ROZA-928475 format. One record per residue (C-alpha): residue number from 1; z, y, x. Coordinates in steps of 0.5 Angstrom, whole numbers, padded with zeros to 4 digits. Layout:
# ROZA-928475
{NUM, {Z, Y, X}}
...
//
This chain:
# ROZA-928475
{1, {0108, 0176, 0203}}
{2, {0111, 0172, 0197}}
{3, {0119, 0173, 0195}}
{4, {0120, 0167, 0199}}
{5, {0117, 0169, 0205}}
{6, {0120, 0175, 0205}}
{7, {0128, 0173, 0203}}
{8, {0127, 0168, 0209}}
{9, {0125, 0174, 0214}}
{10, {0132, 0178, 0211}}
{11, {0136, 0172, 0212}}
{12, {0134, 0171, 0219}}
{13, {0135, 0179, 0220}}
{14, {0141, 0179, 0216}}
{15, {0144, 0172, 0219}}
{16, {0148, 0171, 0212}}
{17, {0149, 0179, 0210}}
{18, {0151, 0180, 0203}}
{19, {0151, 0185, 0197}}
{20, {0128, 0173, 0167}}
{21, {0132, 0177, 0162}}
{22, {0137, 0172, 0159}}
{23, {0137, 0172, 0152}}
{24, {0144, 0173, 0147}}
{25, {0149, 0168, 0148}}
{26, {0150, 0163, 0142}}
{27, {0157, 0161, 0141}}
{28, {0162, 0160, 0135}}
{29, {0168, 0159, 0138}}
{30, {0172, 0154, 0141}}
{31, {0168, 0147, 0141}}
{32, {0169, 0141, 0145}}
{33, {0164, 0141, 0151}}
{34, {0164, 0139, 0157}}
{35, {0163, 0142, 0165}}
{36, {0165, 0148, 0168}}
{37, {0162, 0155, 0170}}
{38, {0167, 0156, 0175}}
{39, {0173, 0154, 0179}}
{40, {0177, 0151, 0174}}
{41, {0183, 0149, 0176}}
{42, {0187, 0148, 0170}}
{43, {0191, 0152, 0165}}
{44, {0194, 0157, 0169}}
{45, {0202, 0158, 0168}}
{46, {0205, 0164, 0164}}
{47, {0211, 0167, 0164}}
{48, {0216, 0165, 0158}}
{49, {0215, 0171, 0153}}
{50, {0207, 0169, 0153}}
{51, {0203, 0163, 0150}}
{52, {0197, 0161, 0152}}
{53, {0191, 0158, 0149}}
{54, {0185, 0153, 0153}}
{55, {0178, 0155, 0150}}
{56, {0172, 0153, 0152}}
{57, {0165, 0157, 0149}}
{58, {0158, 0157, 0151}}
{59, {0156, 0163, 0156}}
{60, {0148, 0165, 0157}}
{61, {0144, 0159, 0156}}
{62, {0148, 0154, 0154}}
{63, {0153, 0154, 0160}}
{64, {0160, 0151, 0159}}
{65, {0165, 0156, 0160}}
{66, {0172, 0155, 0160}}
{67, {0178, 0160, 0159}}
{68, {0185, 0161, 0157}}
{69, {0188, 0166, 0151}}
{70, {0194, 0169, 0153}}
{71, {0198, 0173, 0147}}
{72, {0205, 0174, 0146}}
{73, {0210, 0169, 0143}}
{74, {0213, 0168, 0136}}
{75, {0210, 0169, 0130}}
{76, {0202, 0170, 0130}}
{77, {0200, 0176, 0126}}
{78, {0192, 0179, 0126}}
{79, {0192, 0182, 0133}}
{80, {0187, 0186, 0137}}
{81, {0184, 0182, 0143}}
{82, {0180, 0183, 0149}}
{83, {0176, 0179, 0154}}
{84, {0176, 0181, 0161}}
{85, {0170, 0180, 0165}}
{86, {0170, 0180, 0173}}
{87, {0168, 0184, 0178}}
{88, {0163, 0182, 0184}}
{89, {0164, 0174, 0186}}
{90, {0161, 0167, 0184}}
{91, {0166, 0163, 0180}}
{92, {0171, 0167, 0180}}
{93, {0177, 0163, 0178}}
{94, {0180, 0166, 0171}}
{95, {0187, 0167, 0175}}
{96, {0184, 0172, 0179}}
{97, {0186, 0177, 0173}}
{98, {0192, 0174, 0170}}
{99, {0196, 0180, 0173}}
{100, {0192, 0184, 0168}}
{101, {0192, 0179, 0162}}
{102, {0200, 0179, 0163}}
{103, {0200, 0186, 0162}}
{104, {0195, 0187, 0157}}
{105, {0199, 0181, 0153}}
{106, {0205, 0184, 0153}}
{107, {0202, 0190, 0150}}
{108, {0200, 0186, 0144}}
{109, {0193, 0185, 0146}}
{110, {0190, 0178, 0145}}
{111, {0187, 0177, 0152}}
{112, {0181, 0172, 0154}}
{113, {0180, 0170, 0161}}
{114, {0175, 0165, 0163}}
{115, {0173, 0162, 0170}}
{116, {0165, 0166, 0172}}
{117, {0160, 0162, 0173}}
{118, {0157, 0160, 0179}}
{119, {0150, 0157, 0176}}
{120, {0145, 0162, 0177}}
{121, {0149, 0166, 0180}}
{122, {0150, 0167, 0188}}
{123, {0150, 0173, 0194}}
{124, {0143, 0173, 0193}}
{125, {0142, 0172, 0186}}
{126, {0145, 0174, 0179}}
{127, {0143, 0177, 0172}}
{128, {0147, 0183, 0169}}
{129, {0144, 0180, 0163}}
{130, {0146, 0173, 0164}}
{131, {0153, 0175, 0165}}
{132, {0153, 0180, 0159}}
{133, {0151, 0173, 0155}}
{134, {0157, 0170, 0158}}
{135, {0161, 0175, 0156}}
{136, {0159, 0176, 0149}}
{137, {0160, 0167, 0149}}
{138, {0167, 0169, 0150}}
{139, {0168, 0175, 0145}}
{140, {0166, 0170, 0140}}
{141, {0171, 0165, 0143}}
{142, {0177, 0169, 0142}}
{143, {0174, 0172, 0135}}
{144, {0175, 0166, 0132}}
{145, {0182, 0165, 0134}}
{146, {0188, 0165, 0130}}
{147, {0192, 0171, 0130}}
{148, {0186, 0175, 0133}}
{149, {0183, 0180, 0128}}
{150, {0175, 0179, 0130}}
{151, {0173, 0186, 0127}}
{152, {0178, 0189, 0133}}
{153, {0176, 0185, 0140}}
{154, {0173, 0189, 0145}}
{155, {0171, 0188, 0152}}
{156, {0174, 0190, 0159}}
{157, {0170, 0190, 0165}}
{158, {0172, 0191, 0173}}
{159, {0167, 0193, 0178}}
{160, {0161, 0189, 0177}}
{161, {0164, 0188, 0171}}
{162, {0162, 0195, 0169}}
{163, {0155, 0194, 0169}}
{164, {0156, 0187, 0165}}
{165, {0161, 0190, 0160}}
{166, {0157, 0195, 0157}}
{167, {0150, 0191, 0156}}
{168, {0155, 0187, 0152}}
{169, {0157, 0192, 0148}}
{170, {0150, 0194, 0147}}
{171, {0147, 0188, 0145}}
{172, {0152, 0186, 0140}}
{173, {0156, 0190, 0134}}
{174, {0162, 0185, 0135}}
{175, {0164, 0189, 0141}}
{176, {0169, 0194, 0137}}
{177, {0171, 0198, 0144}}
{178, {0169, 0198, 0152}}
{179, {0174, 0199, 0158}}
{180, {0172, 0200, 0165}}
{181, {0175, 0200, 0171}}
{182, {0172, 0202, 0178}}
{183, {0166, 0203, 0173}}
{184, {0160, 0205, 0177}}
{185, {0155, 0209, 0173}}
{186, {0149, 0209, 0180}}
{187, {0144, 0204, 0182}}
{188, {0148, 0197, 0185}}
{189, {0144, 0199, 0192}}
{190, {0146, 0206, 0192}}
{191, {0154, 0204, 0190}}
{192, {0154, 0198, 0196}}
{193, {0151, 0203, 0201}}
{194, {0156, 0209, 0200}}
{195, {0162, 0204, 0200}}
{196, {0159, 0201, 0206}}
{197, {0157, 0207, 0210}}
{198, {0165, 0211, 0208}}
{199, {0168, 0205, 0210}}
{200, {0165, 0206, 0217}}
{201, {0166, 0214, 0217}}
{202, {0173, 0212, 0215}}
{203, {0174, 0208, 0221}}
{204, {0170, 0214, 0225}}
{205, {0163, 0213, 0226}}
{206, {0158, 0218, 0226}}
{207, {0151, 0219, 0228}}
{208, {0144, 0215, 0227}}
{209, {0149, 0208, 0225}}
{210, {0152, 0210, 0219}}
{211, {0147, 0216, 0217}}
{212, {0140, 0212, 0218}}
{213, {0141, 0204, 0220}}
{214, {0146, 0203, 0215}}
{215, {0142, 0205, 0209}}
{216, {0135, 0203, 0212}}
{217, {0138, 0196, 0213}}
{218, {0140, 0196, 0205}}
{219, {0133, 0198, 0203}}
{220, {0130, 0192, 0208}}
{221, {0135, 0187, 0204}}
{222, {0133, 0190, 0197}}
{223, {0125, 0189, 0199}}
{224, {0126, 0183, 0201}}
{225, {0130, 0180, 0195}}
{226, {0137, 0179, 0198}}
{227, {0140, 0185, 0194}}
{228, {0141, 0182, 0187}}
{229, {0139, 0187, 0182}}
{230, {0138, 0193, 0187}}
{231, {0135, 0198, 0183}}
{232, {0138, 0197, 0176}}
{233, {0139, 0204, 0172}}
{234, {0145, 0203, 0168}}
{235, {0143, 0210, 0164}}
{236, {0139, 0207, 0158}}
{237, {0144, 0201, 0157}}
{238, {0150, 0207, 0157}}
{239, {0146, 0211, 0152}}
{240, {0145, 0205, 0147}}
{241, {0153, 0204, 0147}}
{242, {0156, 0206, 0141}}
{243, {0163, 0203, 0141}}
{244, {0169, 0208, 0144}}
{245, {0169, 0207, 0151}}
{246, {0176, 0208, 0156}}
{247, {0174, 0209, 0163}}
{248, {0180, 0208, 0169}}
{249, {0179, 0210, 0176}}
{250, {0184, 0210, 0182}}
{251, {0184, 0216, 0186}}
{252, {0183, 0212, 0192}}
{253, {0177, 0208, 0190}}
{254, {0173, 0206, 0197}}
{255, {0168, 0202, 0193}}
{256, {0165, 0206, 0187}}
{257, {0164, 0213, 0188}}
{258, {0170, 0216, 0184}}
{259, {0167, 0223, 0183}}
{260, {0160, 0221, 0181}}
{261, {0162, 0216, 0176}}
{262, {0164, 0219, 0171}}
{263, {0160, 0225, 0170}}
{264, {0155, 0219, 0170}}
{265, {0158, 0216, 0164}}
{266, {0159, 0222, 0161}}
{267, {0152, 0224, 0161}}
{268, {0149, 0218, 0159}}
{269, {0154, 0217, 0153}}
{270, {0152, 0224, 0151}}
{271, {0145, 0223, 0151}}
{272, {0146, 0217, 0147}}
{273, {0150, 0221, 0142}}
{274, {0158, 0217, 0143}}
{275, {0163, 0222, 0144}}
{276, {0168, 0217, 0143}}
{277, {0170, 0217, 0151}}
{278, {0176, 0217, 0154}}
{279, {0177, 0217, 0162}}
{280, {0183, 0217, 0166}}
{281, {0185, 0217, 0174}}
{282, {0191, 0214, 0176}}
{283, {0195, 0217, 0183}}
{284, {0196, 0212, 0188}}
{285, {0191, 0207, 0185}}
{286, {0185, 0203, 0189}}
{287, {0179, 0200, 0185}}
{288, {0182, 0196, 0181}}
{289, {0187, 0200, 0178}}
{290, {0192, 0197, 0182}}
{291, {0198, 0201, 0187}}
{292, {0195, 0201, 0194}}
{293, {0199, 0203, 0200}}
{294, {0194, 0206, 0204}}
{295, {0188, 0209, 0202}}
{296, {0185, 0204, 0198}}
{297, {0185, 0199, 0203}}
{298, {0190, 0194, 0201}}
{299, {0191, 0193, 0194}}
{300, {0198, 0191, 0192}}
{301, {0200, 0186, 0186}}
{302, {0203, 0192, 0181}}
{303, {0198, 0196, 0177}}
{304, {0198, 0203, 0177}}
{305, {0205, 0206, 0173}}
{306, {0202, 0207, 0166}}
{307, {0195, 0203, 0166}}
{308, {0197, 0197, 0161}}
{309, {0201, 0202, 0157}}
{310, {0195, 0207, 0156}}
{311, {0190, 0200, 0155}}
{312, {0194, 0198, 0150}}
{313, {0196, 0204, 0146}}
{314, {0189, 0206, 0146}}
{315, {0186, 0200, 0144}}
{316, {0191, 0200, 0138}}
{317, {0190, 0207, 0136}}
{318, {0181, 0206, 0136}}
{319, {0182, 0199, 0132}}
{320, {0186, 0203, 0128}}
{321, {0180, 0208, 0127}}
{322, {0184, 0214, 0130}}
{323, {0180, 0218, 0136}}
{324, {0182, 0217, 0143}}
{325, {0189, 0221, 0145}}
{326, {0188, 0228, 0147}}
{327, {0194, 0228, 0152}}
{328, {0197, 0223, 0156}}
{329, {0205, 0225, 0157}}
{330, {0207, 0228, 0164}}
{331, {0199, 0227, 0166}}
{332, {0195, 0233, 0171}}
{333, {0189, 0235, 0167}}
{334, {0182, 0236, 0170}}
{335, {0179, 0242, 0167}}
{336, {0174, 0245, 0172}}
{337, {0168, 0242, 0177}}
{338, {0163, 0237, 0176}}
{339, {0168, 0231, 0175}}
{340, {0171, 0234, 0169}}
{341, {0168, 0231, 0162}}
{342, {0168, 0233, 0156}}
{343, {0168, 0229, 0149}}
{344, {0165, 0232, 0143}}
{345, {0167, 0239, 0146}}
{346, {0174, 0237, 0148}}
{347, {0176, 0235, 0155}}
{348, {0178, 0228, 0156}}
{349, {0179, 0227, 0163}}
{350, {0186, 0226, 0165}}
{351, {0189, 0226, 0172}}
{352, {0190, 0227, 0179}}
{353, {0184, 0229, 0183}}
{354, {0180, 0223, 0185}}
{355, {0178, 0222, 0193}}
{356, {0171, 0222, 0195}}
{357, {0170, 0225, 0202}}
{358, {0162, 0224, 0202}}
{359, {0157, 0224, 0197}}
{360, {0152, 0218, 0195}}
{361, {0145, 0218, 0198}}
{362, {0139, 0216, 0193}}
{363, {0135, 0210, 0196}}
{364, {0128, 0209, 0194}}
{365, {0124, 0202, 0195}}
{366, {0121, 0203, 0202}}
{367, {0114, 0204, 0203}}
{368, {0109, 0200, 0206}}
{369, {0111, 0202, 0213}}
{370, {0118, 0200, 0212}}
{371, {0117, 0194, 0208}}
{372, {0121, 0188, 0209}}
{373, {0113, 0185, 0211}}
{374, {0112, 0190, 0216}}
{375, {0119, 0189, 0220}}
{376, {0118, 0181, 0220}}
{377, {0111, 0183, 0223}}
{378, {0114, 0187, 0228}}
{379, {0120, 0182, 0230}}
{380, {0114, 0177, 0231}}
{381, {0110, 0182, 0236}}
{382, {0117, 0183, 0239}}
{383, {0118, 0176, 0240}}
{384, {0111, 0175, 0243}}
{385, {0111, 0181, 0247}}
{386, {0117, 0180, 0250}}
{387, {0118, 0173, 0251}}
{388, {0111, 0171, 0254}}
{389, {0112, 0175, 0260}}
{390, {0118, 0171, 0263}}
{391, {0114, 0165, 0260}}
{392, {0108, 0166, 0264}}
{393, {0113, 0167, 0270}}
{394, {0116, 0161, 0269}}
{395, {0109, 0157, 0268}}
{396, {0107, 0160, 0275}}
{397, {0113, 0159, 0279}}
{398, {0113, 0151, 0276}}
{399, {0106, 0151, 0279}}
{400, {0108, 0155, 0286}}
{401, {0103, 0160, 0284}}
{402, {0108, 0166, 0283}}
{403, {0106, 0173, 0285}}
{404, {0109, 0180, 0286}}
{405, {0109, 0184, 0279}}
{406, {0105, 0190, 0278}}
{407, {0112, 0193, 0276}}
{408, {0119, 0192, 0276}}
{409, {0120, 0195, 0270}}
{410, {0116, 0190, 0267}}
{411, {0121, 0185, 0268}}
{412, {0127, 0190, 0265}}
{413, {0123, 0191, 0259}}
{414, {0121, 0183, 0258}}
{415, {0129, 0182, 0259}}
{416, {0132, 0189, 0255}}
{417, {0127, 0189, 0250}}
{418, {0130, 0182, 0246}}
{419, {0137, 0185, 0247}}
{420, {0135, 0191, 0244}}
{421, {0132, 0188, 0237}}
{422, {0136, 0182, 0236}}
{423, {0143, 0186, 0239}}
{424, {0142, 0192, 0234}}
{425, {0140, 0188, 0228}}
{426, {0147, 0183, 0230}}
{427, {0151, 0189, 0231}}
{428, {0149, 0192, 0225}}
{429, {0149, 0186, 0220}}
{430, {0157, 0186, 0223}}
{431, {0158, 0193, 0221}}
{432, {0155, 0192, 0214}}
{433, {0159, 0186, 0213}}
{434, {0166, 0189, 0215}}
{435, {0164, 0196, 0213}}
{436, {0167, 0196, 0206}}
{437, {0174, 0199, 0206}}
{438, {0176, 0198, 0213}}
{439, {0171, 0198, 0219}}
{440, {0172, 0195, 0225}}
{441, {0167, 0199, 0230}}
{442, {0170, 0197, 0236}}
{443, {0172, 0203, 0241}}
{444, {0168, 0210, 0240}}
{445, {0166, 0216, 0244}}
{446, {0164, 0222, 0240}}
{447, {0163, 0218, 0234}}
{448, {0159, 0213, 0237}}
{449, {0161, 0206, 0237}}
{450, {0161, 0204, 0245}}
{451, {0156, 0197, 0243}}
{452, {0151, 0201, 0239}}
{453, {0150, 0207, 0245}}
{454, {0150, 0201, 0250}}
{455, {0144, 0199, 0245}}
{456, {0141, 0206, 0245}}
{457, {0141, 0207, 0252}}
{458, {0138, 0200, 0253}}
{459, {0133, 0202, 0248}}
{460, {0131, 0209, 0252}}
{461, {0131, 0205, 0258}}
{462, {0126, 0200, 0255}}
{463, {0121, 0207, 0253}}
{464, {0121, 0209, 0260}}
{465, {0120, 0202, 0262}}
{466, {0114, 0202, 0258}}
{467, {0111, 0208, 0261}}
{468, {0113, 0206, 0268}}
{469, {0109, 0199, 0267}}
{470, {0103, 0203, 0264}}
{471, {0103, 0207, 0270}}
{472, {0103, 0202, 0275}}
{473, {0098, 0198, 0272}}
{474, {0093, 0204, 0271}}
{475, {0094, 0205, 0279}}
{476, {0091, 0198, 0280}}
{477, {0087, 0196, 0275}}
{478, {0082, 0192, 0279}}
{479, {0087, 0188, 0282}}
{480, {0090, 0185, 0276}}
{481, {0088, 0178, 0274}}
{482, {0085, 0177, 0268}}
{483, {0091, 0173, 0266}}
{484, {0096, 0178, 0268}}
{485, {0092, 0183, 0264}}
{486, {0094, 0179, 0257}}
{487, {0101, 0178, 0259}}
{488, {0102, 0186, 0261}}
{489, {0097, 0188, 0255}}
{490, {0102, 0184, 0250}}
{491, {0108, 0187, 0254}}
{492, {0106, 0194, 0253}}
{493, {0104, 0193, 0246}}
{494, {0112, 0191, 0245}}
{495, {0114, 0197, 0248}}
{496, {0111, 0201, 0245}}
{497, {0111, 0199, 0238}}
{498, {0119, 0199, 0240}}
{499, {0118, 0207, 0240}}
{500, {0117, 0208, 0232}}
{501, {0122, 0202, 0231}}
{502, {0127, 0205, 0235}}
{503, {0126, 0212, 0231}}
{504, {0127, 0208, 0224}}
{505, {0133, 0205, 0226}}
{506, {0137, 0210, 0229}}
{507, {0137, 0207, 0236}}
{508, {0133, 0213, 0239}}
{509, {0136, 0218, 0235}}
{510, {0143, 0222, 0236}}
//
């Protein structure tokens, strides 16, 4: 099965569900180019104490991109600069990061925000290498700005940008430093499956829905080409980063595992010989280091207190040739456990303990019997097996040839089988789409959503109906017409396949 056919399969199953190597960008600074990479609403409004300069540059593959440089108003001097790299989302406007840009500019930095590309980027398609090329194009534009010291310009990456910014730094010595916020050192598929499962568990869900069905759906999406860069391993890229790195996480990060990510970054940096990294956790903060009133579900406009100050002071220190500060005044100090990270033998992780109630689970590529191809074959079999029985009955009724069924259980199986198959995928898709941060599973019974319980009961009933239909047929083999044997054979085949299929998707498990 080709990639296109597999993608069509998963599109049908997931019902619009989520979650080549590009060359380096060539950009020499602002230029008169046309077009836009995203939803450009024109120059953004900025506070009176700052000045804004509109720039255009070439992203990866020569794509025309637009941005704004924010800097302190007044006399121009050669100041450090930073390019802000978006999190996930196609065509995200530059204004999405205006809050960070304003606060960083007020700390003396020149800050470039730009409209994220939509060309070549979608829910099911993206390239971190391509996004890194865009970031390098923006970096070149900022380095050429008046008043910016080109030797002191770095990149800042949020969430997905936590994979992109290190890649840009590993490809260009022009990147002076890297700041990561809510970044993830794990594979994207593993991180996303954890985030959705954590949201479901936060809503009280337990059992096969969250333990088996949800991760298996993500593995199938990846196999069907509907999850971009699912098995990207950031470790080799991180090991190639030589620049100083500042990592920031909110303690209530519900999208990136905050306990597991920092040690992964530290291990990769150490493997590459880079000891110049500093990690900091912020209390009361969520994924983007904004304040949150409810444990990470809601993002307030305000940045965590001290976050912008830390970025400003850290950038000034590392671009002046000084090592990262050993401590942040008034902060807690993590000194033990797997979350403790060291740099050059000295602890450099500060802040309160992050909150991560469950660990991530490795997600391996599906073996052949779990693949999207086999799932397609099962769906085709279910469609033919369960639909043939009532269709034949309808044709017979129209021809006035209806007869008594071999077993009333066969009717139940033909009616309930499609409900189990389609209903489980529909509900699972809904849960995955709404699972991150705050899932809405509906009423629960012993940690099981009522809807899922109903589907499980129907699945068990279908297994029983399959057995009863087979027994009834065995008791009267000679009296069953040939046509009836064909449709019963198809129906029983669907019922038999439903058993391993239901076990795989957790419908026949607690």
